[in-house]
C-alpha positions as MATLAB code, in Angstrom:
seq = 'MGRREHDLQRWVEQQLLTPAQAEQILTFEATRPSGNWIVISFLLLGGLIIGLGAISLVAANWQQIPDWVKLGSDFTLLLVLVIALQHPAIVNQLGRYELLLLLYLLLCLASIGLIGQIYHTSGTLYHALLFWSLITAPAALTARYLATPLLWAIAFSYALAVTMAELPDYRHNDLALIMLLPLLLLQLAQLASWLRKPTAAPARALRIWGVICGTIALMLLEADQYLGFDEDRAGYTPNYLLALLLAVGIIATDHYRRLQKGLLLAVLLLYLIAFELPLHTDDSPLLYASCNILILTLLALFFASEQRQRLFQWLLLLIAIRFFLLYLQAIGSLALTGIGLVLSGLLIIGVVLLWQRHRHRLSQWATRIAA';
ca = [
     -96.174   45.260  -64.874;
     -98.192   43.675  -62.086;
     -99.522   40.134  -61.982;
    -103.035   41.228  -62.963;
    -101.800   43.246  -65.956;
     -99.583   40.363  -67.059;
    -102.489   37.885  -66.925;
    -104.792   40.230  -68.842;
    -102.157   40.780  -71.524;
    -101.720   37.015  -71.918;
    -105.500   36.509  -72.173;
    -105.732   39.237  -74.827;
    -102.934   37.559  -76.805;
    -104.845   34.253  -76.628;
    -107.979   36.110  -77.834;
    -109.891   35.229  -74.663;
    -110.543   38.938  -74.070;
    -110.629   41.994  -76.261;
    -108.316   44.926  -75.436;
    -111.388   46.971  -74.516;
    -112.571   44.331  -72.041;
    -109.111   44.147  -70.476;
    -109.107   47.924  -70.056;
    -112.555   47.807  -68.437;
    -111.359   45.154  -65.969;
    -108.322   47.271  -65.026;
    -110.514   50.352  -64.553;
    -112.988   48.412  -62.393;
    -110.243   46.962  -60.163;
    -108.576   50.355  -59.787;
    -111.802   52.100  -58.706;
    -113.168   49.287  -56.523;
    -113.249   50.294  -52.837;
    -110.939   48.200  -50.689;
    -111.178   47.435  -46.993;
    -109.137   49.563  -44.618;
    -106.579   46.887  -43.792;
    -104.615   49.245  -41.541;
    -107.592   49.786  -39.236;
    -108.463   46.078  -39.302;
    -104.859   45.141  -38.476;
    -104.776   47.484  -35.475;
    -108.146   46.169  -34.278;
    -106.846   42.601  -34.463;
    -103.682   43.634  -32.646;
    -105.711   45.352  -29.935;
    -107.963   42.313  -29.550;
    -104.912   40.059  -29.279;
    -103.378   42.250  -26.570;
    -106.662   42.301  -24.625;
    -106.876   38.510  -24.918;
    -103.306   38.087  -23.673;
    -104.058   40.413  -20.773;
    -107.143   38.420  -19.815;
    -105.156   35.171  -19.977;
    -102.447   36.695  -17.774;
    -105.004   37.786  -15.167;
    -106.576   34.338  -15.080;
    -103.185   32.630  -14.892;
    -102.019   34.877  -12.042;
    -105.122   34.039   -9.970;
    -105.599   30.462  -11.192;
    -105.112   28.797   -7.826;
    -107.655   31.092   -6.151;
    -110.421   30.362   -8.680;
    -112.778   27.567   -7.475;
    -112.902   24.446   -9.625;
    -116.641   24.786  -10.217;
    -116.086   28.280  -11.624;
    -113.401   26.989  -13.998;
    -115.521   24.112  -15.258;
    -118.697   26.200  -15.398;
    -117.019   28.924  -17.442;
    -115.473   26.368  -19.751;
    -118.709   24.508  -20.452;
    -120.605   27.794  -20.832;
    -118.172   28.927  -23.521;
    -118.520   25.571  -25.277;
    -122.323   25.852  -25.183;
    -122.221   29.419  -26.542;
    -119.966   28.327  -29.425;
    -122.220   25.350  -30.259;
    -125.306   27.606  -30.331;
    -123.480   30.205  -32.417;
    -122.382   27.560  -34.933;
    -126.055   26.629  -35.478;
    -127.197   30.218  -36.029;
    -128.140   30.952  -39.676;
    -126.237   34.258  -39.658;
    -123.040   32.364  -38.775;
    -123.688   29.348  -41.002;
    -124.102   31.583  -44.067;
    -120.890   33.525  -43.339;
    -118.089   31.114  -44.225;
    -115.314   33.122  -42.580;
    -117.144   33.554  -39.282;
    -118.260   29.933  -39.230;
    -114.729   28.654  -39.835;
    -113.253   30.917  -37.153;
    -115.833   29.846  -34.552;
    -115.402   26.197  -35.527;
    -111.647   26.462  -35.011;
    -112.204   28.157  -31.638;
    -114.601   25.370  -30.665;
    -112.074   22.658  -31.529;
    -109.305   24.424  -29.622;
    -111.572   24.966  -26.618;
    -112.432   21.243  -26.618;
    -108.722   20.472  -26.360;
    -108.322   23.054  -23.595;
    -111.290   21.487  -21.767;
    -109.576   18.092  -21.778;
    -106.491   19.685  -20.247;
    -108.592   21.568  -17.681;
    -110.422   18.415  -16.556;
    -107.113   16.560  -16.320;
    -105.620   19.360  -14.224;
    -108.577   19.591  -11.838;
    -109.016   15.856  -11.294;
    -105.300   15.003  -11.529;
    -105.794   12.373  -14.211;
    -102.697   10.698  -15.575;
    -101.994   10.861  -19.273;
     -99.769   12.322  -21.936;
    -100.238   14.916  -24.634;
    -100.690   12.369  -27.407;
    -103.385   10.545  -25.392;
    -105.245   13.839  -24.998;
    -104.823   14.626  -28.715;
    -106.116   11.191  -29.720;
    -109.194   11.532  -27.491;
    -109.729   15.090  -28.746;
    -109.512   14.054  -32.397;
    -112.059   11.282  -31.873;
    -114.669   13.448  -30.130;
    -114.239   16.392  -32.522;
    -114.270   14.363  -35.773;
    -117.982   15.115  -36.497;
    -117.371   18.842  -36.008;
    -114.265   18.803  -38.219;
    -116.336   17.207  -40.989;
    -118.443   20.386  -41.218;
    -115.443   22.578  -42.110;
    -115.584   24.528  -45.373;
    -111.899   25.534  -45.624;
    -108.793   23.329  -45.625;
    -107.084   24.827  -42.568;
    -109.332   23.372  -39.857;
    -109.531   19.742  -41.096;
    -105.830   19.845  -41.970;
    -105.009   20.855  -38.395;
    -107.239   18.039  -37.151;
    -105.553   15.521  -39.478;
    -102.050   16.514  -38.360;
    -102.953   16.231  -34.666;
    -104.757   12.922  -35.210;
    -101.922   11.357  -37.209;
     -99.310   12.382  -34.630;
    -101.347   11.068  -31.682;
    -102.240    7.841  -33.477;
     -98.653    7.154  -34.561;
     -97.252    7.603  -31.051;
    -100.077    5.557  -29.512;
     -99.707    2.686  -31.981;
     -95.938    2.648  -31.455;
     -96.710    1.265  -27.994;
     -98.778   -1.674  -29.328;
     -97.084   -5.107  -29.440;
     -97.378   -5.489  -33.241;
     -95.741   -2.128  -33.891;
     -93.426   -1.650  -30.923;
     -90.535   -3.337  -32.735;
     -91.775   -2.805  -36.269;
     -91.059    0.754  -37.331;
     -91.547    0.205  -41.066;
     -95.014   -1.300  -40.584;
     -96.122    1.778  -38.622;
     -94.581    4.151  -41.176;
     -96.396    2.230  -43.914;
     -99.742    2.228  -42.068;
    -100.297    5.924  -41.422;
    -100.736    7.161  -45.049;
    -103.048    4.229  -45.813;
    -105.219    5.082  -42.815;
    -105.374    8.787  -43.684;
    -106.374    8.033  -47.274;
    -109.027    5.607  -46.029;
    -110.406    8.361  -43.790;
    -110.366   10.721  -46.788;
    -112.425    8.168  -48.697;
    -114.884    7.904  -45.800;
    -115.140   11.712  -45.577;
    -115.854   11.917  -49.314;
    -118.721    9.457  -48.905;
    -120.172   11.307  -45.902;
    -120.052   14.644  -47.695;
    -118.498   14.813  -51.169;
    -114.991   14.256  -52.625;
    -114.395   17.963  -53.220;
    -115.377   19.014  -49.670;
    -112.662   20.471  -47.444;
    -112.357   17.508  -44.989;
    -111.843   14.943  -47.758;
    -109.354   17.187  -49.572;
    -107.407   17.953  -46.385;
    -107.134   14.270  -45.426;
    -106.182   13.365  -48.991;
    -103.463   16.030  -49.157;
    -102.051   15.115  -45.752;
    -102.195   11.421  -46.673;
    -100.167   12.053  -49.840;
     -97.656   14.150  -47.873;
     -97.316   11.410  -45.241;
     -96.971    8.806  -47.991;
     -94.146   10.799  -49.588;
     -92.437   11.122  -46.205;
     -92.922    7.369  -45.632;
     -91.159    6.578  -48.917;
     -88.308    8.919  -47.977;
     -87.952    7.190  -44.599;
     -88.030    3.819  -46.329;
     -85.094    4.846  -48.497;
     -83.283    6.121  -45.406;
     -83.746    2.736  -43.719;
     -80.246    1.650  -44.740;
     -78.846    4.532  -42.679;
     -81.393    4.693  -39.831;
     -81.832    0.939  -39.321;
     -85.583    0.669  -38.659;
     -86.989   -2.514  -37.141;
     -88.967   -4.628  -39.589;
     -91.205   -7.651  -39.103;
     -93.824   -9.186  -41.384;
     -96.246   -9.709  -38.459;
     -97.195   -6.026  -38.334;
     -97.892   -5.843  -42.078;
    -101.151   -7.847  -42.023;
    -103.424   -4.964  -40.856;
    -101.766   -2.739  -43.467;
    -102.654   -5.141  -46.282;
    -106.260   -5.341  -45.099;
    -106.440   -1.547  -45.025;
    -104.891   -1.354  -48.504;
    -107.506   -3.852  -49.760;
    -110.335   -1.696  -48.368;
    -108.751    1.352  -49.975;
    -108.554   -0.421  -53.343;
    -112.209   -1.485  -53.115;
    -113.181    2.093  -52.310;
    -111.234    3.414  -55.312;
    -112.952    0.942  -57.631;
    -116.415    1.604  -56.184;
    -116.306    5.405  -56.282;
    -117.995    7.277  -59.120;
    -115.831   10.360  -58.702;
    -112.882    8.945  -60.679;
    -112.715    7.920  -64.323;
    -111.369    4.520  -65.345;
    -107.867    5.806  -66.089;
    -107.754    7.689  -62.781;
    -108.726    4.531  -60.917;
    -105.973    2.653  -62.739;
    -103.398    5.277  -61.770;
    -104.436    5.197  -58.096;
    -104.464    1.402  -57.954;
    -101.013    1.295  -59.554;
     -99.713    3.798  -56.979;
    -101.179    1.699  -54.159;
     -99.628   -1.503  -55.525;
     -96.201    0.100  -55.949;
     -96.440    1.510  -52.420;
     -96.992   -1.990  -51.033;
     -94.175   -3.395  -53.172;
     -91.787   -0.691  -51.923;
     -92.342   -1.750  -48.318;
     -91.968   -5.425  -49.277;
     -88.488   -4.854  -50.700;
     -86.641   -4.704  -47.320;
     -88.075   -8.139  -46.441;
     -86.837   -9.833  -49.603;
     -83.759   -7.988  -50.885;
     -80.628   -6.404  -49.568;
     -80.411   -2.640  -49.563;
     -80.652   -1.512  -53.177;
     -80.740    2.294  -53.526;
     -81.390    2.090  -57.267;
     -84.390   -0.212  -56.783;
     -85.917    2.013  -54.071;
     -85.299    5.156  -56.115;
     -86.887    3.660  -59.252;
     -89.971    2.590  -57.313;
     -90.370    6.008  -55.658;
     -89.865    7.930  -58.897;
     -92.499    5.772  -60.602;
     -94.954    6.371  -57.730;
     -94.409   10.141  -57.914;
     -94.823   10.072  -61.713;
     -98.136    8.220  -61.532;
     -99.371   10.594  -58.824;
     -98.372   13.571  -60.968;
    -100.352   12.160  -63.904;
    -103.353   11.620  -61.628;
    -103.315   15.219  -60.388;
    -102.865   16.417  -63.960;
    -106.009   14.496  -64.924;
    -107.842   16.352  -62.136;
    -106.558   19.706  -63.439;
    -104.522   20.202  -60.236;
    -101.713   22.104  -61.911;
     -99.998   23.245  -58.725;
     -99.878   19.756  -57.189;
     -98.653   18.365  -60.506;
     -95.842   20.922  -60.622;
     -94.803   20.220  -57.023;
     -94.641   16.498  -57.730;
     -92.682   17.158  -60.898;
     -90.219   19.178  -58.846;
     -89.914   16.299  -56.348;
     -89.202   13.922  -59.240;
     -86.450   16.242  -60.511;
     -84.918   16.433  -57.023;
     -85.059   12.645  -56.692;
     -83.328   12.219  -60.047;
     -80.631   14.615  -58.879;
     -80.127   12.660  -55.639;
     -79.973    9.472  -57.684;
     -77.280   11.095  -59.799;
     -75.281   11.896  -56.651;
     -75.685    8.299  -55.475;
     -74.570    6.976  -58.839;
     -71.350    8.995  -59.107;
     -70.459    8.212  -55.483;
     -67.194    9.709  -54.323;
     -66.881   11.751  -57.519;
     -69.444   14.164  -56.041;
     -66.876   15.103  -53.412;
     -64.297   16.114  -56.013;
     -64.079   19.434  -57.849;
     -65.336   17.888  -61.086;
     -68.269   16.301  -59.325;
     -69.254   19.545  -57.640;
     -69.004   21.484  -60.919;
     -71.137   18.896  -62.716;
     -73.647   18.908  -59.848;
     -73.934   22.693  -59.934;
     -74.395   22.702  -63.712;
     -77.043   20.003  -63.398;
     -78.960   22.000  -60.773;
     -78.903   25.139  -62.929;
     -79.961   23.165  -66.000;
     -82.864   21.466  -64.214;
     -84.111   24.783  -62.814;
     -83.936   26.518  -66.214;
     -85.685   23.635  -67.965;
     -88.324   23.545  -65.238;
     -88.972   27.277  -65.432;
     -89.217   27.195  -69.224;
     -91.321   24.081  -69.773;
     -93.418   23.609  -66.615;
     -96.674   24.878  -68.173;
     -96.103   22.805  -71.312;
     -95.406   19.717  -69.210;
     -98.581   20.335  -67.227;
    -100.677   20.656  -70.379;
     -99.062   17.527  -71.885;
     -99.720   15.475  -68.748;
    -103.332   16.691  -68.648;
    -103.886   15.515  -72.246;
    -102.219   12.162  -71.551;
    -104.222   11.493  -68.375;
    -107.522   12.873  -69.622;
];
């Protein structure tokens, strides 16, 4: 039984559809004409080969091409893409618009490299990426799908992190920089939601990447006892100001209900407390683990309140993994023995079986609790 048939059978059992309606849906899907994906795939492959051939020809004769021809061709292509992105036929076709927008952003980055190559300007890749992300931010805000703004957010966060690592306040303060990046991304997500709307692709992409970076930051914080990051209170001041702005934005927004605002503010407070711990206490794996598990739990409840079942389930899986790692930390050297390995294997199997059996029920329970 395929996925579609399984879903229809479940909906019939829940009396959401009648058996006759389910049969009509199956008949419609079976007779619906589908695109010739084989032909489309070969056309895409042919276009890719032609593009690679054109790039090879240009690369082989690059030194013989005058600089004015290179720059003129580059700016002409940029102008054509800008005009095309304003055309109603492109604006109304989401797929075409997103593809041309992505090409425009990539060509802007290539233009920066071309100008640097022609005029022999000094600089590094992350400097170019930071400049590119700043000049293309307005264009990235017009994206309709997640892929383009997510690519922009990843490039921007990498370039910003490497650039800020050279600043005096962060040069010898690794934890402050690790702490800063998720806060900045979430602040940008808040700004994007005000400029457009909270459910638009740019705000969602920045929010997702901010949560991912925040999770990575908490993992790095726990690994501090092994990696030995530099830490200094001086670099934390801008982070607290940014966190205060983020809290004000959460309170002021109309998109979240009161309970959702409380969950987000609690997550923000616990995040700040987690990064304060290395300044006040000795390494305490149990304390770090408890703080991180609580943050993940509150985030899971928040996404459940927004009906984001997939994000809730991923966070629930992360919580289960963190509990398992905490178990390994707690039993210490016993994990290296035969008994420890057997118990660990049984625990993994048990967690997976429980997760597979009760994940939908847990999601529904969390949605009711956070609603």
